[in-house]
C-alpha positions as CSV (number, residue, x, y, z in Angstrom):
1,X,-36.9,-115.1,163.2
2,X,-36.1,-115.1,166.9
3,X,-33.1,-112.9,167.4
4,X,-31.5,-115.5,169.7
5,X,-31.9,-118.3,167.1
6,X,-28.6,-117.9,165.4
7,X,-26.8,-117.9,168.7
8,X,-27.6,-121.3,169.9
9,X,-25.7,-123.8,171.5
10,X,-27.3,-127.3,171.8
11,X,-27.2,-128.7,173.5
12,X,-27.0,-131.9,175.0
13,X,-24.8,-129.3,173.3
14,X,-23.3,-128.5,176.6
15,X,-24.0,-131.8,178.4
16,X,-20.9,-133.7,179.4
17,X,-20.8,-137.3,178.1
18,X,-18.8,-140.0,179.7
19,X,-17.4,-142.5,177.3
20,X,-18.6,-146.0,178.5
21,X,-16.5,-149.0,177.7
22,X,-18.3,-152.4,177.5
23,X,-15.9,-154.6,175.6
24,X,-16.6,-157.9,177.2
25,X,-20.4,-158.0,176.6
26,X,-21.2,-159.0,180.1
27,X,-22.5,-155.6,181.2
28,X,-19.4,-154.7,183.1
29,X,-18.4,-151.1,182.3
30,X,-15.2,-149.3,182.7
31,X,-15.7,-145.5,182.5
32,X,-13.0,-143.3,180.9
33,X,-13.2,-139.6,180.5
34,X,-11.3,-138.0,177.7
35,X,-9.4,-135.2,179.3
36,X,-10.2,-131.7,178.2
37,X,-13.6,-132.2,176.6
38,X,-15.5,-130.9,179.7
39,X,-13.3,-127.8,179.7
40,X,-14.1,-127.1,176.1
41,X,-17.8,-127.4,177.0
42,X,-17.4,-125.0,179.8
43,X,-15.6,-122.3,177.7
44,X,-18.1,-122.7,174.9
45,X,-21.1,-122.3,177.2
46,X,-19.5,-119.3,178.8
47,X,-19.1,-117.8,175.3
48,X,-22.8,-118.3,174.7
49,X,-23.7,-116.4,177.8
50,X,-21.5,-113.5,176.7
51,X,-23.0,-113.6,173.3
52,X,-26.5,-113.3,174.7
53,X,-25.4,-110.4,177.0
54,X,-24.2,-108.7,173.8
55,X,-27.1,-109.7,171.6
56,X,-29.9,-108.3,173.9
57,X,-28.0,-105.2,174.9
58,X,-27.3,-103.9,171.4
59,X,-30.3,-104.1,168.9
60,X,-30.0,-104.6,165.2
61,X,-28.3,-108.0,164.9
62,X,-26.4,-108.7,162.7
63,X,-25.9,-105.0,162.0
64,X,-25.4,-104.4,165.7
65,X,-25.1,-101.0,167.4
66,X,-22.4,-102.4,169.6
67,X,-18.9,-100.9,169.6
68,X,-16.7,-102.6,167.0
69,X,-14.3,-103.9,169.6
70,X,-17.0,-106.1,170.9
71,X,-17.5,-107.7,167.5
72,X,-15.9,-110.9,168.6
73,X,-19.0,-111.7,170.7
74,X,-21.4,-111.8,167.8
75,X,-20.7,-115.3,166.5
76,X,-22.8,-117.3,169.0
77,X,-24.2,-119.4,166.1
78,X,-20.7,-121.0,165.8
79,X,-21.1,-122.3,169.3
80,X,-23.9,-124.5,168.2
81,X,-21.7,-126.0,165.5
82,X,-19.0,-126.6,168.0
83,X,-21.3,-128.2,170.5
84,X,-22.8,-130.5,167.8
85,X,-19.3,-131.6,166.6
86,X,-18.4,-132.2,170.3
87,X,-21.6,-134.1,170.9
88,X,-21.0,-136.4,168.0
89,X,-17.4,-136.8,168.9
90,X,-18.2,-137.7,172.6
91,X,-21.0,-140.1,171.8
92,X,-18.9,-142.0,169.2
93,X,-15.8,-142.6,171.3
94,X,-17.0,-145.8,172.8
95,X,-18.4,-147.2,169.6
96,X,-15.2,-146.3,167.8
97,X,-13.2,-148.4,170.3
98,X,-15.5,-151.3,169.7
99,X,-15.7,-151.6,165.9
100,X,-18.3,-148.8,165.6
101,X,-20.8,-150.8,167.5
102,X,-23.0,-149.6,170.4
103,X,-25.0,-151.2,173.1
104,X,-28.2,-151.0,170.9
105,X,-30.5,-148.4,169.6
106,X,-33.1,-148.7,172.4
107,X,-30.5,-148.6,175.1
108,X,-28.7,-145.6,173.6
109,X,-31.9,-143.6,173.2
110,X,-33.0,-144.5,176.8
111,X,-29.7,-143.3,178.2
112,X,-29.8,-140.1,176.2
113,X,-33.4,-139.3,177.3
114,X,-32.5,-140.1,180.9
115,X,-29.5,-137.8,180.8
116,X,-31.0,-134.9,178.8
117,X,-34.7,-134.6,179.4
118,X,-35.0,-134.2,183.2
119,X,-32.9,-131.0,183.4
120,X,-34.4,-129.8,180.1
121,X,-38.0,-130.2,181.4
122,X,-37.0,-128.5,184.7
123,X,-35.5,-125.6,182.7
124,X,-38.6,-125.5,180.5
125,X,-40.8,-125.0,183.5
126,X,-38.5,-122.3,184.9
127,X,-38.4,-120.6,181.5
128,X,-42.2,-120.7,181.1
129,X,-42.7,-119.0,184.5
130,X,-40.2,-116.3,183.8
131,X,-41.6,-115.7,180.3
132,X,-45.2,-115.5,181.6
133,X,-44.5,-113.5,184.7
134,X,-41.3,-111.4,184.1
135,X,-40.2,-110.9,180.5
136,X,-41.3,-112.6,177.3
137,X,-38.6,-114.7,175.6
138,X,-39.7,-113.8,172.1
139,X,-40.9,-110.9,170.0
140,X,-43.8,-113.3,169.1
141,X,-45.2,-112.8,172.5
142,X,-45.5,-114.9,175.7
143,X,-45.7,-118.7,175.5
144,X,-49.0,-120.4,174.6
145,X,-50.5,-123.8,175.1
146,X,-48.8,-124.8,171.8
147,X,-45.5,-123.8,173.4
148,X,-46.0,-126.2,176.3
149,X,-46.9,-129.0,173.9
150,X,-44.2,-128.4,171.3
151,X,-41.3,-127.7,173.6
152,X,-42.4,-130.4,176.1
153,X,-42.2,-132.9,173.3
154,X,-38.9,-131.5,172.2
155,X,-40.4,-130.9,168.7
156,X,-39.4,-127.3,168.3
157,X,-37.2,-128.0,165.3
158,X,-40.3,-129.4,163.5
159,X,-43.2,-127.3,164.7
160,X,-43.2,-123.5,165.3
161,X,-44.5,-122.1,168.5
162,X,-43.6,-119.0,170.6
163,X,-40.4,-119.9,172.4
164,X,-40.1,-119.8,176.2
165,X,-36.3,-119.7,175.9
166,X,-34.4,-118.7,172.8
167,X,-31.6,-121.1,173.4
168,X,-34.0,-124.2,173.3
169,X,-34.1,-124.4,169.5
170,X,-30.8,-126.4,169.5
171,X,-32.2,-128.9,171.9
172,X,-34.7,-129.9,169.3
173,X,-31.9,-130.3,166.7
174,X,-29.8,-132.4,169.0
175,X,-32.8,-134.7,169.8
176,X,-33.3,-135.4,166.1
177,X,-29.6,-136.0,165.6
178,X,-29.7,-138.6,168.4
179,X,-32.2,-140.5,166.3
180,X,-29.8,-140.4,163.4
181,X,-26.8,-141.5,165.4
182,X,-27.3,-145.3,165.2
183,X,-27.6,-145.0,161.4
184,X,-24.4,-143.0,161.3
185,X,-22.6,-145.8,163.2
186,X,-24.1,-148.4,160.9
187,X,-22.9,-146.7,157.8
188,X,-19.4,-146.0,159.3
189,X,-19.1,-149.7,160.3
190,X,-20.4,-151.1,157.0
191,X,-18.9,-148.8,154.4
192,X,-16.3,-146.6,156.1
193,X,-15.7,-142.9,156.8
194,X,-15.6,-141.6,153.3
195,X,-19.0,-143.0,152.4
196,X,-20.5,-141.7,155.7
197,X,-19.2,-138.2,155.0
198,X,-20.5,-138.3,151.5
199,X,-23.9,-139.6,152.4
200,X,-24.5,-136.9,155.0
201,X,-22.8,-133.9,153.4
202,X,-23.4,-134.1,149.7
203,X,-27.2,-133.8,149.9
204,X,-26.8,-130.8,152.1
205,X,-24.4,-129.1,149.7
206,X,-26.6,-129.9,146.8
207,X,-29.6,-128.4,148.5
208,X,-27.6,-125.3,149.3
209,X,-26.4,-124.8,145.8
210,X,-29.9,-125.1,144.4
211,X,-31.3,-122.4,146.7
212,X,-31.8,-118.8,145.4
213,X,-28.4,-117.2,145.2
214,X,-26.9,-120.5,146.4
215,X,-27.4,-119.3,149.9
216,X,-30.4,-120.9,151.8
217,X,-32.3,-118.6,154.1
218,X,-32.8,-120.4,157.4
219,X,-35.9,-120.1,159.5
220,X,-36.5,-120.9,163.1
221,X,-36.7,-124.7,162.6
222,X,-36.0,-127.6,160.3
223,X,-32.3,-127.0,160.9
224,X,-31.3,-130.6,161.8
225,X,-30.8,-131.7,158.1
226,X,-28.5,-128.8,157.5
227,X,-26.5,-129.4,160.7
228,X,-26.3,-133.2,160.4
229,X,-22.9,-133.0,158.6
230,X,-21.3,-131.2,161.5
231,X,-22.6,-133.8,164.0
232,X,-21.3,-136.5,161.6
233,X,-17.9,-134.8,161.5
234,X,-17.6,-135.2,165.2
235,X,-18.6,-138.9,164.9
236,X,-15.9,-139.5,162.3
237,X,-13.3,-137.5,164.4
238,X,-13.8,-139.9,167.3
239,X,-12.0,-142.5,165.3
240,X,-8.7,-140.8,166.1
241,X,-9.2,-141.7,169.8
242,X,-9.3,-145.4,168.9
243,X,-6.6,-145.3,166.2
244,X,-3.1,-146.5,166.5
245,X,-0.1,-144.4,167.7
246,X,0.8,-143.3,164.2
247,X,-2.5,-141.5,163.7
248,X,-2.7,-140.2,167.3
249,X,0.7,-138.6,167.0
250,X,-0.2,-136.5,164.0
251,X,-0.2,-132.8,164.7
252,X,-4.0,-132.4,164.9
253,X,-3.7,-129.0,166.5
254,X,-1.8,-127.6,163.5
255,X,-4.2,-129.4,161.1
256,X,-7.1,-127.6,162.9
257,X,-5.3,-124.2,162.5
258,X,-4.7,-124.8,158.8
259,X,-8.3,-125.9,158.3
260,X,-9.7,-122.9,160.1
261,X,-7.5,-120.2,158.4
262,X,-9.4,-120.1,155.1
263,X,-12.7,-119.8,156.8
264,X,-11.4,-117.0,159.1
265,X,-9.8,-115.2,156.2
266,X,-13.0,-115.2,154.2
267,X,-14.9,-113.9,157.2
268,X,-12.4,-111.2,157.9
269,X,-12.4,-110.0,154.2
270,X,-16.2,-110.2,153.7
271,X,-17.1,-108.9,157.2
272,X,-19.2,-110.1,160.1
273,X,-22.6,-109.3,158.6
274,X,-21.8,-111.3,155.5
275,X,-20.5,-114.2,157.7
276,X,-23.7,-114.2,159.7
277,X,-25.9,-114.2,156.6
278,X,-23.9,-117.1,155.2
279,X,-23.9,-119.4,158.2
280,X,-25.3,-122.2,156.1
281,X,-21.9,-122.5,154.4
282,X,-19.7,-121.3,157.3
283,X,-21.1,-124.1,159.5
284,X,-20.0,-126.7,157.0
285,X,-16.7,-125.1,156.3
286,X,-15.6,-124.7,160.0
287,X,-16.7,-128.2,161.2
288,X,-13.5,-130.0,160.0
289,X,-11.3,-127.5,161.9
290,X,-13.4,-128.0,165.1
291,X,-13.2,-131.8,164.6
292,X,-9.4,-131.6,164.4
293,X,-9.3,-129.5,167.5
294,X,-11.2,-132.1,169.4
295,X,-8.8,-134.8,168.0
296,X,-5.9,-132.7,169.2
297,X,-7.2,-132.3,172.7
298,X,-8.3,-135.9,173.0
299,X,-4.8,-137.0,172.1
300,X,-3.3,-134.7,174.7
301,X,-2.0,-131.9,172.4
302,X,-1.1,-129.2,172.7
303,X,-0.2,-129.8,176.3
304,X,-0.6,-126.2,177.3
305,X,-4.2,-126.2,176.1
306,X,-5.0,-129.5,177.8
307,X,-3.6,-128.1,181.0
308,X,-5.9,-125.1,180.7
309,X,-8.9,-127.2,179.9
310,X,-8.3,-129.5,182.8
311,X,-7.6,-126.7,185.3
312,X,-10.1,-126.9,188.2
313,X,-12.1,-123.7,187.4
314,X,-12.5,-124.5,183.7
315,X,-13.1,-128.3,184.2
316,X,-15.6,-127.4,187.0
317,X,-17.5,-125.0,184.7
318,X,-17.7,-127.8,182.1
319,X,-19.3,-130.0,184.8
320,X,-22.5,-127.9,184.8
321,X,-22.2,-126.3,181.4
322,X,-25.5,-128.0,180.2
323,X,-27.3,-126.4,183.1
324,X,-25.7,-123.1,182.3
325,X,-26.8,-123.3,178.7
326,X,-30.4,-124.2,179.7
327,X,-31.1,-121.5,182.2
328,X,-28.9,-118.5,181.5
329,X,-30.9,-116.7,178.9
330,X,-34.0,-115.9,181.0
331,X,-31.7,-114.5,183.6
332,X,-29.8,-112.4,181.1
333,X,-33.1,-111.1,179.6
334,X,-34.5,-110.3,183.0
335,X,-31.4,-108.2,183.9
336,X,-31.3,-106.4,180.6
337,X,-35.0,-105.6,180.3
338,X,-36.3,-105.4,183.8
339,X,-33.5,-104.5,186.1
340,X,-30.8,-102.5,184.2
341,X,-33.2,-99.8,183.0
342,X,-33.6,-98.7,186.6
343,X,-29.9,-98.2,187.2
344,X,-28.0,-97.5,183.9
345,X,-28.6,-96.0,180.5
346,X,-29.0,-98.2,177.4
347,X,-26.0,-99.3,175.4
348,X,-22.5,-100.0,176.7
349,X,-23.5,-99.2,180.3
350,X,-26.2,-101.8,180.2
351,X,-23.7,-104.3,178.8
352,X,-21.3,-103.8,181.6
353,X,-24.1,-103.9,184.1
354,X,-25.4,-107.2,182.6
355,X,-21.9,-108.7,182.8
356,X,-21.5,-107.7,186.4
357,X,-24.9,-109.0,187.5
358,X,-26.3,-111.6,185.0
359,X,-23.0,-113.5,184.4
360,X,-22.2,-114.4,188.1
361,X,-25.9,-115.0,188.8
362,X,-26.2,-117.3,185.8
363,X,-23.2,-119.3,186.8
364,X,-24.3,-119.6,190.5
365,X,-27.9,-120.5,189.5
366,X,-26.6,-123.1,187.0
367,X,-24.4,-124.7,189.6
368,X,-27.4,-125.0,192.0
369,X,-29.7,-126.1,189.2
370,X,-27.2,-128.9,188.2
371,X,-27.1,-130.2,191.7
372,X,-30.9,-130.5,191.7
373,X,-31.8,-131.6,188.2
374,X,-28.7,-132.7,186.3
375,X,-26.1,-134.5,188.5
376,X,-28.6,-137.0,190.0
377,X,-29.3,-138.2,186.5
378,X,-25.6,-138.3,185.6
379,X,-24.7,-140.4,188.6
380,X,-27.7,-142.8,188.6
381,X,-29.2,-144.9,185.9
382,X,-32.8,-145.2,187.3
383,X,-35.3,-143.7,189.7
384,X,-34.6,-146.6,192.0
385,X,-30.9,-145.8,192.3
386,X,-31.7,-142.1,192.8
387,X,-34.1,-142.9,195.6
388,X,-31.5,-145.3,197.1
389,X,-28.9,-142.5,197.1
390,X,-31.1,-140.1,199.0
391,X,-29.9,-138.9,202.4
392,X,-30.8,-141.1,205.3
393,X,-34.1,-140.2,207.0
394,X,-35.5,-138.5,203.8
395,X,-38.7,-140.2,202.8
396,X,-39.3,-141.0,199.1
């Protein structure tokens, strides 16, 4: 198993999604951004970077050789759960406001591909070059021709190949969940929230209970079926945004705390290694708390948290969090395995060196990368509009 696989974050897991309103059916669109969601993406992506700095500095995951006081950095896997919940939540806001109807399956998939694939393919090319020329991204060795085909087709959750970037596993999961999204909307519209939750969650729970020791051992792929319930939790949570004042005024923040406490208590009692080895169940258990947190932020509570998330640095980080997720890991690994050994000793010194070098370089590189490969596809809906927006005097 790739050591970075439990870390993931997804990604369109980090990609900001604008909620598009199209209530009159004539193609006119009014864009509304739910305040605070970009900030959550930015902080979650930053945590993933810190996790990978920790993971590749201290060997032995999950029985890490890191100092215990750094133990809070070892739960990168939960970032993928949060990103998936957030992705489902963001994508479902507009349908929730329109009777759980979307603009159509084909149009939805086209827009998702246009938004996600260009920066992903650019990051794939960058990751391949670094993995071939600088530092392999996997203990399975450098990428192969199969890597190019599998990852180019975003099929890494279905087909195993040496990874060019350990964070890319969750992109494959996200792509599969996009295909499921229209069906989730149909079930929600036709039969309601309870039936949707049951249809998605009960088969996963049944499969988990029938596994040896009632604890499935996950591999490097085929994770989308297990993670579909957390994505669906986000979809269901989006209904709060379109609900009446009575529902919106509920203390969703406190509900989130109450829902998270049992999971945190079990993790604290059983320990971090047990928690990591039982992510199958932890993922499902923590998703409701994450959904309620999103509902709280989307309804403007608690106000102090919303102010933090909408502060310029945090909101700005969220604006290029997808790019940060896509390209940070090759940078972190290059610093740890190729640069740090020339300046510092292994262990804690390497960790601090990595934070001082890889973290700011990753953020700056992601900001530049987003300007080149992400923002043009966020602001424009076609190649024609991208070319029309080019600076005067620049030939196509």
